[in-house]
C-alpha positions as CSV (number, residue, x, y, z in Angstrom):
1,M,-0.1,-0.2,0.3
2,S,1.1,3.6,-0.9
3,R,0.7,5.6,2.6
4,F,1.7,8.4,0.7
5,A,-1.1,8.3,-2.1
6,T,-3.7,7.2,0.7
7,S,-2.9,9.8,2.9
8,H,-3.1,12.5,-0.2
9,V,-6.5,11.7,-1.1
10,M,-7.4,11.7,2.3
11,W,-6.2,15.0,2.9
12,E,-7.4,16.6,-0.3
13,I,-11.1,15.9,0.8
14,T,-10.0,17.3,4.7
15,R,-9.5,20.4,2.9
16,D,-12.0,20.8,0.7
17,R,-15.5,20.8,1.5
18,G,-17.1,19.9,-1.8
19,L,-14.4,17.6,-2.5
20,A,-15.8,15.5,0.6
21,E,-19.1,16.0,-0.1
22,R,-19.0,14.8,-3.4
23,F,-16.6,11.7,-1.9
24,T,-19.6,10.9,1.0
25,A,-22.2,11.0,-2.3
26,D,-20.3,8.9,-4.6
27,P,-16.4,7.6,-3.2
28,D,-15.7,5.4,-6.2
29,A,-16.3,8.5,-8.3
30,V,-14.1,10.4,-6.4
31,L,-11.4,7.2,-6.2
32,A,-11.4,6.6,-9.7
33,G,-8.1,7.3,-11.5
34,R,-6.0,7.8,-8.5
35,D,-3.1,5.9,-7.9
36,L,-4.5,3.5,-5.2
37,T,-4.4,-0.2,-4.5
38,E,-7.5,-2.3,-4.4
39,A,-7.2,-2.4,-0.7
40,E,-6.7,1.5,-0.5
41,R,-10.4,2.5,-2.3
42,T,-12.1,-0.4,-0.4
43,A,-10.5,1.1,3.0
44,L,-11.2,4.9,1.8
45,A,-14.6,4.3,0.0
46,A,-16.2,2.3,3.4
47,A,-14.6,5.7,5.5
48,D,-12.5,2.4,7.3
49,L,-10.9,4.0,10.1
50,R,-9.7,1.2,11.4
51,A,-8.0,-0.3,7.8
52,L,-6.7,2.7,7.2
53,F,-4.9,3.1,10.4
54,Q,-3.9,-0.2,10.2
55,A,-2.1,0.4,6.6
56,G,-0.5,3.2,8.6
57,V,-2.0,6.9,7.6
58,H,-0.9,9.4,10.3
59,P,-3.3,9.4,13.3
60,F,-3.5,13.6,12.5
61,V,-4.5,12.6,8.6
62,L,-6.8,9.8,9.7
63,Y,-8.7,12.4,12.6
64,H,-9.2,15.1,10.7
65,F,-10.6,12.9,7.5
66,A,-13.1,11.6,9.9
67,L,-14.1,15.1,11.4
68,R,-14.9,16.2,7.9
69,L,-16.9,13.4,6.8
70,A,-18.8,13.6,10.0
71,G,-19.2,17.3,9.4
72,G,-17.3,18.6,12.2
73,F,-16.9,18.1,16.1
74,S,-19.2,16.7,18.5
75,M,-19.1,14.2,21.6
76,P,-21.5,11.5,19.5
77,F,-18.6,11.7,16.3
78,M,-15.6,11.2,19.2
79,E,-17.3,8.4,20.7
80,R,-17.7,6.9,17.4
81,Y,-14.3,7.7,16.4
82,L,-12.5,6.0,19.5
83,G,-15.0,3.3,19.3
84,Q,-13.9,2.2,15.8
85,L,-10.2,2.9,16.9
86,R,-10.7,1.0,20.2
87,G,-7.4,-1.8,20.7
88,L,-5.6,-0.4,18.6
89,T,-1.6,-0.1,19.4
90,V,1.2,1.0,17.5
91,G,2.6,-2.5,17.3
92,S,-0.5,-3.4,15.8
93,L,0.7,-2.0,12.4
94,D,2.9,-5.0,12.3
95,T,0.2,-7.2,12.3
């Protein structure tokens, strides 16, 4: 997997509200033509934060990606976000 390509797409979505809206409506269209593996496309399209973390996406990029897709900070967002990552450790990246 290309952490850079994955992180770059996530960062673009984080920085561009319109792109985030298009991604939410049709992730496959936004990801089409990008230099991503099938596993990266699948994880991104599903906004599978756990898989993205395990693939090595930087936690800062991951958090802001999730925050953008959620429409901003709230306690329910934080509970869902942490719930998806519960039990992961830095060492789990090796497995």
